[in-house]
N, C-alpha and C positions, 0 to 999 in steps of 0.2 A: 681820033678816038681817045688817045691818051689824054689830050687836053680836056676833052669833054668829061672824061671820068674824073679828072682832078677837080674840075669845076663842080661836078655833082657832089663829090666828097666834101668840098668846101661848103656847099649849100647845106649838106646834112649837118656838118659841124655847127654852122651858123644857126640852123633851126634849133639844135639842141641847146646852144648857148642862150638863144632868146627864150627858150622854154624855161631854163633854170633861172634866168634873171627876172622873170615875171613873178611878182609876189603871189603866193598862194596860201590858202588856209586848209589845213588838214584837220578834220574832226575825228576825235577818238573817244570811244565810250569809256566811262569810268563808273564803277559801282559806288553807289551811296549806301553805306552800311549803317548810317544813322548813329554813329558813335558819339557819345557825349563829348563835347569840346573839340570835335574835328574841325580842321581849317576849311577855308573855301576850296572846294575840290578842283576848281579851275584856276586857282591862283594861290600857290603855296611853294614851299621850298623845292618840291619835286617837279612841279610843272615849270617853274622858272629855270631849273637845271635843264630840262628837256628843251625849252625854247631858247635858252642861251647857248646851247650846244647844237643839237640837231636843227633847230629853227633858224638860227642866224647863219649857220653853215650852208643851208639850202634855201635861204630867203623865204622861209615858211613861218606861219604862225600855227602852232599846234593848239587847237581849242578842244577842251574836254567837255563832253556831254554826259551829265549825270543820269544814271538809271538806278532806281531803288533795287537793292540786291534781292529783296524778298519778292519783287514783282518783275524780275528781269525778263522772263519769257513773254509775259503779257505785254510789257512795255515795248520790247523789241518787235513783237508782232505788229503792234500799232505803228511804230516808226517805219518798219519795212513796208507795210501796206500803203503808207502815205508818202513813200519815197523820201523820208526824212531821217532815215537811219544814218548814224555817223559813218564816215569813210571806213573807219576801223571799228567794227562791232564784234561782239563775241557772246558765246553762250556755252554752258557745259552740256547742253542737251543735244545729242547726235540727231535725234528724231526731228528736232526743230530745224536743224541745218538741212537735213534731207528734204523736208517740206519746202524750204526755200529753193533748193536745187530743182525739185520737180516743178516748181512754179516759175522757174527761169529767173529767179530774183538775185542770183549771185554772179559775180564776175569770175571768169576762169583766170586763175592766178598763175597758171603754168608759164606763159610767156614772160610776164613781169618777174617771176621768181628766177627764171633762167637768166634774165638780163641784169637784174639788180640784187639778187639774193644769194650771192655765193657764200657770204659769212653765215647767213641764216640757214642755208641748206646744210652747211658743214656742222652747224651747232645742233640742229634737230636730227639730221640723219634720216635715212630711208625708213627706219623702224618707227619713227614718230610721224614723219610726213605722210606715211601711208594712211593714217587715220583721217587725214583731210581729203582723201581722194574719193570721189563719188562718180560712178559711171565712167571711170577711167580718167577723170580730169581733177586737177587740184583746185577744189572749190573752197578749201579752208586751210589755214595754217594752224596746226595744233600746237598748243603750248607744250612744254616739256615738264613732265612731273618727275621730281627727283626723289620723293618719298612715295613708294608704291604700296606700303602696308596701310591697312585701313583701321582695324579694330584691335583692342586688347581686352582681356578679362582681368579685372583687378580685384584683390581680396585684402581684407584687413589682416596684415601679418601679426599685429599685436594681439588680435583675437585668437589666431592659430596658436601663438606662443603661450597665451594664457591657459588655453585648454590642452596644451601639449600635443597638438595635432600637426601632422605633416602637410605639406602643400599638396592639394588634390591633383591627381594626374589623369583621372578618367571621369566620365560622366557619373558613374556610380559613386566614386569617392567624393565628387563634388556635391552630389545630393546628400550623402551622409554628413558631410561637413556642414551643409546648410541646416540639416536637422539638429546638429549639435549646437549651432549658433542660436537656433530658435529655443531649444530646451534649456541651454545653460546661460544664454544671454551674457556673453563675456564682457560686453560693453556696459552692462548694467544700465540699460536705457529703457524708457517706457515706449512700447510699440516697436520692438526690434523687428527689422526687416532683413532676413538673411540674404535674399537676393533681390537687389533693386532693379526694377524693370519699368519702363514707360513705353507704351505703344503709341508712337508718334505717327500720325496719319501720312505725313510727307515721306517717311521712310519705314513703312511697316515691315517688321522682320524679327527674327529670333537671334540676330547676331551670328556667332559661329557655332551655335548648338547644332544646327543641321549638318555641319561637317562631321560630327561624331556618328551620325546615323546614315549618312550617304555611303553607299558601297564604294570601296576603293578602286574597284575595277570597272568604273563607268566607261563605256565606249566613247570615242571622240564625238560621235553624233549625239549621243545622250548628253554629254557635257555641253556641246554647242547649242543644243536646242531646249535644254531644261534649266540650265544654270547660266543664264545669258549675260548677266551683268556682274553682280557681286552679292554680298550678303544683304544689300539693301533692295535687291530685286524683288518685285512683286510677282515675278513669273516663275517662282519656284514650286508652285503647287503640283506640277508634274514630276518634280525631282524625286527619284527613288529615295526612300528613307525620310522624306520631309514630314510625312504623317507621324512617324515615330518621334521626330523632334517636337512636333506639336503635342503629342501624348506626354512627352517628358515634361513640357511646360505645364500641361494640365495637371500632372501628378504633383509638380512643385506647388501649383496654386492651391490644390485641395489639401496639401500638407501645411498650408499657411506659411510658405517659404518665400513668396514674392510680394512685391508691393501691392497692397489691397486695392489701391485706386489706379492700377496700371492703365486701365482703359480710358480714364478721364484725364490723365496727365498728358495732354496733347502736345505740349511744348517741352516736356522733360524738366520743367523748372521745379516741380515738387520733388522729383528724384534728386536733382542737384541739392536741394535744401535738405533732404533726408540724409544724403551722404555727408554733407557739410556739418550736420548736427550730430553725426556719429551713430545714426540708427542703422546704417546699411553695412552688411558684412562683405558683399561681393556685388559686382555689376560689370556690364560691358559698355564701352564707349569708344570714342576715337582713341587711337593708339597713344596719343599724348594728352587725352582729355583732362585728367586730374591736374596736370602741370600748367595748363594754360592760365593766363591772367584773367580771362573771362570764360566761365563764371568764377574761376579761382577756387575750385573745389578742394584741392588738397591744402592750400593755404588756409582756407576757412576751417577745414576739418582740424588742422593742427592748432589753430587758434582756439577752437571750441573744445577740443579733446587733446590736451598735452600728452605726447607719447604715442598718438595714433600713427599708424604706418600702413601705407598701401604699397602693394607690389603687384606687377603683372604676372599672371600664371597661364599655364597651358593645359587645361583639363579636358579639352574636346578631342580625345583620341578616337580614331576610327577603327574599323575592324582589322586593319593592318598594323595598328599601333602607331600610326602616323598622325601628324597634327597639321592637316592642310588648312590654309587660310586664304580665302578669296580676297584679292586686293584690287588695286586700281590698275588700269592699263597705263602704259608709259606716256600717254598723252594727257594733257590737262585740258584747258578750255579750247573751244574751236573759235579761232579768229577768222572772221569773214569780212568780205568787202562787197557791199551791194552793187549790183550791176549798174545802178543809176549813178554810182560814184564816178567823178571825172578825175579822181586822184589815185587810180589803181597803182600806177608806177611809183608815186610818192609814198603811198601806204607801205609798199614792199620795201622801199628804201628806208623808211622809218623802222620797220621791224628788223631789217638788216643791220641798221645802226645799233638797235637795242641788243642784238646778238653779240656785239663786241664785248669781250670779258670785262673790260674796264667800265663800260656803261652798266653792265649787269651788276658789277661790284658796287658801283655808286648807288644805283637805284635801290638795291637791297639793303644797303648799309649806311649810305651817306658819305661824309668826308672823313678820311683817315685823320686821326689826331683830335677830332672834334666829336664825331658821332660814333666812332669805333676805334679800337686799337688792334693792330694785327699781332696776334700771339701765336707763335708756332705755325704761321701761315693761315691762321683762322681769324676772321674779324670778330671781335668781342665788343658788343654794344656798350656805350657809356651811359645810356639812359636818356639821351637828348631827343629820341624819336618817339617818345610816348605821349607827348603833349605839344600844344602850340602849333606853330607854323610847320614844324618838321614831323608832326604826328603821323605815324603809319596806322591806318585804320584796320590793317590786317597784317599778320606776320609776313616778314620778308617783302613787304610793300608790293605784293603781287597784283594789286589793282593798277599800279603804274608799270611794273615790270611784268607785263602780261605774257611774256614768252616763257617765264620760269615759274612753274607751280611748285615752289619750294626753293630753298637756298641752293645756289649753284656756284661751285668753286672749281669745277672741272675735274674733281677727284672724289670718289665715293667716301673714302675715309675722312677727308677734310670736310666733306658735306656733313657727315655724321657728327663730327666734332663741332662744326659750326652750328648745326641744328641744336645740339645739346647746350651749347653756350648761350643759345637764345632763351633759355629758361633759368634765369639766375636763381641760385639756391637749390635747383633740382637737376643740375647737370648730370650727375652720376645716374640718377633714377631715369632720366630721359634716355641716356645712352643704353641703359639696360632694357628699357621699354622698346627701343628700336630693335635690339637683338632678339628679344622674345617675340615681338610681332613679326619678325622676318622669317622665323622658322616655319617652313612649309608654305611660304608665299607662292601663289600662282596667279597669273593674270587671267582676266576673263577672255573667253574665246574671241578672236578677232574676226568680226563679220565684215567682209569687204562690201557686202550688199546690205544696206540698212533695211530695217524692218518697218515698212510704212504702216502696217497694221498696229504695231506697237506705238508708233508716233501718234496714231489716231486715237487709240484706246487707252493710252498709258494713264491719263489722269483718272478716268473712271475705274480702271482696274486697280490702281493704287488705293483709291478710296475704298473699294470693295474688299481688297485684301486686309485692310485695317479692321473692317467690320467683321470679317471672317475670323481673323485671329482672336479678336476680343470674345467672340461667341465660343470658339473652340477651346480656348484656355479656361474659360469659366464653366464650360458644360459639365454635366455629370459624366464621370469617367465611362460609364456603360454606354453613353450616347455618342461618344466621340467618333467611332467608326462610321455610323450611319450619318451623323451630321456632317462629317468631313466629306463623305461621298456626295451628299445633296448640295453642299455649299460649293464644292469644286465644280459640280455640274452647272450650277448657276454662274459661276465665274467663267466657265468655258462658253456658256450660252451668250454671255454679255461681252464677248470679244476675245476671251482667252483662247478659244479654239482657233480663231482667225490669226491671232499672234503666233501661236504654236505652229500652225500649218505653214505660215510664211517663213518661220525660222527653218523648218524642215526643207522647204522648197529652196530657200536661199543657200542653205548648207550644201545641198546636192548640186546646185548650180555652181557654187563657188568651188567645189571640189570635183566638178565634172562627173558626178555619179548618177 
């Protein structure tokens, strides 16, 4: 028996050796963001690093399959349906992943993760990994999101100073400040826009304004079933206080305080132009929006209006005097492996390799001494990764470093310093924006059971929400109550009720109620 066992073990080792010596190709999705001047997305500085390191070590060619960022869900659906999806695919849409799970289209990653993913498991931890579990099985590997805040409200501080006004700290003070901006036009511009707003169909919402009108004592079930995602959610029509937030915007509109063409600025480009040209007094956007190189809002504003200054503020106080801010869950994208893939083990090994801190550091920053210099333990870019073969088409190179949605140095304070260092010329402002945006942060409710009705109805309800907001904001104030009631009824009839009912059902099942 002893000899037989040894022979069996030797056979297993031999099989494993043969398997690793056979050359294989691992296909990996990469977003094509259509950036001007971007390199070949399958052959550049980063892909060669991946193939020179992981590839050669494992006798593998890693081939990248481009998917247009703006069409990622549609394209992935086509690839999955035709069994042509890359071995490593991904999406940010939980509902899409759940549809694949229900259709039996995804590989169960649990066994491979246990065998090949120790570094990966330690890096993500249970708190992140749980977002990839469906029906008790690990069908997705969630990326790790390092910056969880979402939005900030920005205001022209030079306008406040010129008028001798304090920073507004309540919705009422904010409204009065916008009135002063309109009446006194401190920027001396034609067509002053106190509050810049664009209703974008892909993310219809009111930013953090509803937080000021939402009761502070919502029950857990109300929170879980009416504010299901974040401030971009189109499922907030049942949220207590949401109608009051709509009324607030309606009042702003009729006082001439918001962008007159808010309903037709479908991509927000007109708003960006108005801010850049010095016409806008305040607005909401991504927490770091003004400091980004694209569209370069603050840089353009300073070039057009010397002395202009934007600061993040916190005016959306609720009934308890608190400043809650819905943010992102700790997971980033959902990394999935199609059931048709013959490389499940290899895909997990690839992700496990990527979880190594040295690999993460390189993929996010490049080579020390060339692409970045380490200052006080923080990598500071030298500017080599903004063009040519080394060009990163997105901050922190997250299209190749798919495990990390944001810079990751293993320490929150270092992460914050490194994030700020990534905005040359605006380091202090970005650090302040991080602090302001973090006050009152809360994560969306974790639903262990995905909402299939939401996955089915999301697109049409999102579109309908945009139409509803456009009508309600511009409606006669006396008509808002009745119009709100009729439009919400229409929303519920067209799938909203089905989504809400399933959230209630799933919540009770999840909590055994």
